[in-house]
C-alpha positions in Angstrom: 33.1 -4.1 -26.5 33.9 -7.1 -24.3 37.1 -7.6 -22.5 38.0 -11.2 -21.9 41.0 -11.8 -19.6 42.2 -15.4 -19.4 41.8 -17.0 -16.0 45.5 -17.5 -15.4 46.1 -13.7 -15.6 43.5 -12.8 -12.9 44.9 -11.2 -9.8 42.4 -13.0 -7.5 39.7 -15.6 -7.9 36.5 -13.7 -8.7 33.3 -15.5 -7.8 31.1 -13.2 -9.9 27.8 -12.0 -8.5 27.9 -14.7 -5.8 29.9 -12.5 -3.5 27.1 -9.9 -3.5 24.1 -12.1 -3.0 24.4 -12.3 0.8 24.6 -8.5 1.1 21.6 -8.0 -1.2 19.6 -10.7 0.6 20.3 -9.4 4.1 19.4 -5.8 3.2 16.3 -6.9 1.4 15.3 -9.0 4.4 15.8 -6.1 6.8 13.7 -3.8 4.5 10.9 -6.4 4.3 10.9 -6.9 8.1 10.7 -3.1 8.7 7.8 -2.7 6.3 6.0 -5.7 7.8 6.2 -4.2 11.3 5.0 -0.9 10.1 2.0 -2.5 8.4 1.1 -4.5 11.5 1.2 -1.5 13.7 -2.0 -0.1 12.0 -5.1 0.4 14.1 -7.8 -2.2 13.8 -11.0 -0.4 13.1 -14.4 -1.6 14.5 -16.7 -3.5 12.2 -19.3 -1.3 10.6 -22.7 -2.4 9.4 -23.2 -2.5 5.6 -25.7 0.3 5.7 -23.3 2.7 7.4 -20.5 1.6 4.9 -22.8 2.3 2.0 -23.8 5.7 3.4 -20.1 6.7 3.8 -19.2 5.5 0.4 -22.1 7.3 -1.2 -21.2 10.5 0.7 -17.6 10.3 -0.4 -18.6 9.7 -4.0 -21.1 12.6 -4.1 -18.6 15.0 -2.4 -15.5 13.8 -4.2 -13.9 13.3 -0.8 -11.0 11.1 0.0 -11.9 7.9 1.8 -10.1 5.4 4.0 -11.2 1.8 3.7 -10.2 -1.2 5.8 -10.9 -4.5 4.1 -12.1 -7.6 6.0 -9.1 -9.5 4.6 -6.4 -11.0 6.9 -2.8 -11.7 5.7 0.0 -12.8 8.0 -2.2 -12.6 11.2 -3.3 -9.0 10.5 -5.7 -7.0 8.4 -4.2 -5.7 5.2 -3.2 -2.0 5.2 -5.9 0.6 4.7 -6.8 1.7 1.2 -7.0 5.5 0.7 -8.3 7.1 -2.3 -11.3 8.6 -4.0 -14.5 6.7 -5.0 -14.9 7.2 -8.8 -17.6 4.8 -9.6 -19.8 1.9 -8.5 -21.6 -1.0 -10.1 -23.4 -4.2 -8.8 -21.9 -4.3 -5.3 -18.5 -3.1 -6.4 -16.8 0.3 -6.1 -13.9 1.7 -8.0 -11.3 3.7 -6.1 -8.7 6.0 -7.5 -5.7 5.4 -5.2 -3.3 8.1 -4.1 -0.7 6.6 -6.4 -2.9 7.2 -9.4 -4.0 3.6 -10.0 -7.5 2.3 -9.9 -8.7 -0.5 -7.7 -12.0 -2.4 -7.8 -13.4 -3.5 -4.4 -16.3 -5.7 -3.3 -18.5 -3.6 -0.9 -19.4 -6.8 1.1 -15.6 -7.3 1.8 -15.3 -3.8 3.4 -14.9 -3.8 7.2 -14.7 0.0 7.8 -15.0 3.1 5.6 -14.8 6.7 6.5 -14.0 10.0 4.8 -10.6 11.5 5.4 -10.6 15.2 6.1 -8.7 17.1 3.5 -5.5 18.7 4.6 -5.1 22.4 3.9 -1.6 23.1 2.5 -1.7 26.7 3.8 -2.0 25.4 7.3 1.1 23.3 7.1 4.0 24.7 9.2 6.6 23.4 6.7 5.7 25.9 4.0 8.1 28.7 2.9 
């Protein structure tokens, strides 16, 4: 059901969504700036040789361990954030990583700058439990 009120009966001049655009834009800009500064505060890992990267990837794949990967890709004067997940496959210079969010990502091994296994966290050692 649509209510249409003639313009002459309006109590004030409504500009529609235009009045909210500045609010949405400024909040969105603040959020984007905050996330950008959080991403750039990441530690830059030292460049590993390809043999060590391959050994770490193979070890993570065999053990089913979580791995942290820093790509050799620069965006906005900084390396992209680390990729954390589990190596679930490899083929012809590519690896497939199951990310923490549940999605799968394909990476070129030659584009990896740093790769190391992440020690698993024991939930029973966390102080925030019951």
